[in-house]
C-alpha positions, 0 to 999 in steps of 0.5 A, spaced: 521 521 527 521 529 528 528 529 526 528 525 520 528 527 513 523 525 508 522 525 501 524 533 497 519 536 495 522 543 491 528 542 491 534 536 488 538 531 491 544 536 493 540 541 496 537 535 500 543 532 502 545 539 505 538 540 509 540 533 512 548 535 513 545 540 517 540 537 521 545 531 523 551 535 525 547 540 529 547 545 524 540 546 524 534 548 529 530 541 530 525 545 534 524 551 529 524 545 523 518 541 528 513 548 529 515 551 522 508 550 518 508 544 513 507 548 507 513 552 508 517 547 510 522 544 503 522 538 507 517 533 511 520 533 517 517 525 518 520 521 515 524 516 510 532 517 512 535 518 519 540 524 519 544 523 526 551 521 524 550 522 517 556 523 514 557 524 506 560 519 502 566 521 497 565 514 493 558 517 491 554 522 487 548 527 491 543 521 488 547 516 491 548 519 498 541 520 498 539 513 496 545 510 501 541 513 508 534 512 504 530 508 509 523 508 512 520 504 518 517 499 513 525 497 510 528 498 518 523 491 520 523 488 513 532 488 515 530 486 522 525 480 519 530 477 515 536 478 520 530 473 525 525 470 521 520 466 525 520 458 523 516 455 527 521 449 529 528 453 528 526 460 530 520 459 534 520 467 538 523 470 532 520 475 527 512 474 525 512 479 518 504 482 518 509 488 514 510 485 507 505 485 503 505 477 500 500 472 500 502 466 503 496 462 503 497 459 496 504 455 495 501 448 495 497 450 489 502 455 485 508 450 486 504 444 484 502 448 477 509 451 476 512 444 476 508 441 470 511 438 465 509 444 460 513 449 464 520 446 462 521 449 456 528 450 453 529 452 446 534 457 443 530 463 443 529 464 450 536 463 451 536 469 446 535 476 447 528 478 446 523 484 443 525 488 449 517 489 450 517 482 451 516 475 447 511 476 443 507 469 445 507 472 452 505 480 450 499 475 446 498 471 452 497 478 457 493 481 451 488 475 452 489 475 460 487 482 461 481 482 455 477 477 460 478 478 466 479 487 465 472 485 461 475 489 455 470 492 450 475 490 445 480 485 444 486 488 448 493 488 442 499 485 444 502 491 441 500 496 447 503 491 452 510 492 455 513 486 460 517 489 465 521 485 472 515 487 476 511 493 477 516 497 481 520 497 475 513 499 471 513 506 475 520 508 475 520 506 467 513 511 467 516 517 471 522 516 467 519 518 461 513 522 462 516 527 467 523 531 467 528 531 473 524 536 479 517 535 475 512 532 480 506 526 479 500 526 484 498 521 489 493 520 495 496 518 501 496 514 504 500 510 499 504 504 499 511 507 500 514 503 494 512 508 490 517 513 493 522 508 492 521 506 485 519 514 482 522 519 486 530 515 488 530 513 481 528 519 477 529 524 481 521 525 480 518 527 486 510 526 488 505 531 490 500 529 496 493 529 496 492 528 503 485 523 505 483 523 512 478 519 517 474 524 517 466 523 515 464 529 512 458 532 507 462 530 502 466 524 505 462 519 506 467 514 508 473 514 511 480 516 507 475 518 501 479 520 495 474 526 491 476 529 485 476 536 489 482 533 493 486 532 488 484 539 485 487 542 492 493 538 491 494 540 484 493 548 485 497 547 491 503 544 488 502 549 481 502 555 486 510 552 489 511 552 482 512 545 481 510 542 475 505 535 476 505 531 470 501 525 471 496 522 477 497 516 480 491 511 482 492 505 485 485 499 484 483 496 489 488 502 493 494 500 498 493 500 504 485 502 504 483 497 501 478 501 497 475 498 490 472 504 486 466 504 483 465 506 475 463 514 477 469 515 481 474 512 476 470 517 471 471 523 475 479 522 477 479 520 469 476 527 467 480 531 472 486 528 469 483 530 462 482 537 463 489 538 467 492 534 461 495 529 466 498 523 464 493 516 469 498 511 471 493 506 473 496 500 478 490 494 478 495 488 481 490 487 486 485 486 482 484 478 482 484 479 489 478 481 491 475 475 496 468 477 497 462 477 491 460 483 494 465 487 492 466 489 485 472 490 482 472 494 475 478 495 471 479 501 467 481 497 461 473 495 462 471 502 461 467 503 455 470 509 453 476 513 455 476 520 457 484 521 454 487 514 452 493 517 449 495 518 457 491 512 461 496 507 462 494 501 466 499 496 470 498 489 473 503 483 475 502 477 478 506 478 484 500 479 489 494 475 484 497 469 484 502 469 491 508 469 487 512 475 489 518 471 488 518 472 480 519 479 477 513 480 473 510 486 471 506 489 465 504 495 463 498 496 457 498 503 453 495 505 446 500 510 446 505 508 442 510 513 444 509 511 451 510 504 450 517 505 446 520 510 451 518 505 456 521 499 452 527 502 451 529 501 458 527 494 459 533 493 457 535 494 464 528 491 467 527 485 463 525 479 464 529 472 463 526 468 457 524 461 462 520 466 466 516 469 460 515 462 458 512 459 464 508 466 466 505 465 458 503 458 460 500 460 467 496 465 464 493 461 458 491 456 463 485 454 459 481 448 459 475 451 456 475 455 450 472 461 453 475 462 461 481 459 464 479 453 468 484 452 472 485 459 474 477 461 475 475 454 477 481 452 482 486 457 483 482 463 484 476 459 488 481 457 493 485 464 494 479 467 496 476 462 500 483 462 504 484 470 503 476 470 506 478 465 512 483 469 513 480 475 513 476 474 518 480 471 524 484 478 523 478 482 524 475 478 529 481 479 533 480 486 532 473 486 534 474 482 541 480 488 542 476 493 541 480 496 535 477 499 530 478 497 523 476 499 515 472 493 514 474 492 506 474 485 501 479 486 497 488 485 497 491 482 503 491 488 508 487 491 514 488 499 515 488 498 523 486 505 528 490 504 533 490 512 536 487 510 542 494 507 544 497 514 543 497 519 549 499 525 544 497 523 538 504 524 535 508 521 529 513 520 534 508 516 539 507 512 533 513 510 531 515 509 538 508 503 538 512 501 531 518 499 534 515 496 541 511 491 537 518 489 532 521 488 539 515 483 540 517 480 534 511 482 530 513 486 524 507 492 522 507 498 518 506 503 521 502 509 517 507 515 516 511 509 511 505 510 507 505 518 509 498 518 512 496 525 514 493 522 521 497 519 527 496 512 529 494 508 523 497 501 522 497 496 516 497 488 518 498 483 512 493 477 513 495 473 508 498 468 512 499 461 515 493 460 521 499 458 526 502 465 525 496 469 524 494 466 531 501 467 534 502 474 530 496 477 534 498 474 540 504 478 540 500 485 537 495 483 544 500 483 548 503 490 546 496 492 546 494 491 552 501 493 556 500 499 552 493 501 555 495 499 562 500 505 561 496 510 558 491 509 565 497 509 569 499 515 567 493 518 567 492 517 574 498 520 575 496 527 572 491 532 569 487 529 564 489 532 558 487 532 550 490 534 544 488 528 539 483 533 535 484 529 529 480 524 532 474 524 528 467 520 528 466 513 524 461 510 520 460 503 519 465 503 515 470 503 521 468 497 524 467 496 532 467 502 535 462 507 533 466 513 535 473 515 538 473 516 545 477 522 548 482 520 553 479 520 560 481 521 566 480 515 571 476 519 575 471 520 570 470 513 569 464 511 571 459 505 570 455 509 564 461 508 561 462 501 561 455 501 560 456 504 553 462 499 552 457 494 553 452 496 548 458 498 543 460 490 543 454 488 542 452 492 536 459 490 532 457 482 534 454 477 529 452 473 534 445 475 534 444 475 528 448 467 527 443 465 533 435 466 531 430 463 534 429 459 528 436 457 528 435 454 535 428 450 534 
């Protein structure tokens, strides 16, 4: 990991390749690079492509060469999974995929709906080139759908809707039309790693990071909290480095954290962007995957007044909320017709075929009542939320049993997990080794560095899967963690106690189960008091007393 290269921040593809060649060919001083302060580096050293043995291809451009070697742990694990997929009957020792954010809980519902007779229309217009923004019948249906589910104060307009083959294409297209090559967009870390590929590899638009961490301070009331102060700092640092920032990306609900932003937070972020004349790209692709009634999602499109409507652009798609990641469909809503027309000009490369547009329109307008979508609300969402909640409960209960802290959130398909206690020295190198160990034991997770997390040891696990795969996957995770725990104990017996995990921060109730991250202790310091403290933590984290009251026993 220390000899890998991530996305260049202030240089072009040719410069990046030169640095990679130096490192891969042994021309660079890796130790010197490792200790160089992050702000002084032109390239982040923890990353996405391995330069070892790299040779520039004469058949590719500089950009093509960079794309050719670009890969991270997520892509590496994804390839390994497809080469050795778990199958209960055909390949029971294959890899279980807890790394790719897919909902695998609703095939029965979606397969039945997508094969009903109204879906199977074939007419000439569906086999011909459409309006590049998408067929009008679909854009009208998207506008009505978003008006209803985003609780828009006024009906949304079909003229402001553009349809592309997925939100990844939308990120690419927006980055291309809002930024010139070498300019940047601002985003908080950790964030969904596919954005790097969409924005940087596709259009040579850089990402400027506002780093979030797990520490609870006066301004941070929850772990990894995004604040305007952090956005301001990242923006000013980028400008001081001569980087022009054109836009801010917001993920709501947030992947991988599962955070849902409040209306006041959204207002603050949008006001910040307006002050600096930044476009805001809001990705709301998990908006219908909030599976607990205690959590409330607020769409930007539902706000009474947008601070800067001409620079606010909202994305959504059916991939996540309707459990159909194999159907590539994403939609953009923007009131800025210059942006809409510029993005539409790229739809030639990112179009959705006519028959799929028809099926999506039929799905979105599934109304058995004059006001609300009947099947969506009464059948699909009700079942989907119940299944997501049950799967989330199973995984988080297992984590509590293991004594592993995690963020307790109620949106998306993922849990953000704290495995820092399984890293002896607390480095990204160790994190990568732990990730590979999970993969060797046939379970694919996503490590924090893939999301540009600033703290080593955080992992994302996808829980939207069938029970038998969740059970087997968690067994494999337990095996790795127990083995690692024994190794750390054995190492501590052999050498003096050392603690260099300064990044470990006190948790609050936002981090469940462990009330405090313990610093590594020598084996000789273990005593009865430590054991009692651990048992007290487990008692406090358990809901057994709440469930089994005297009244219930009576």
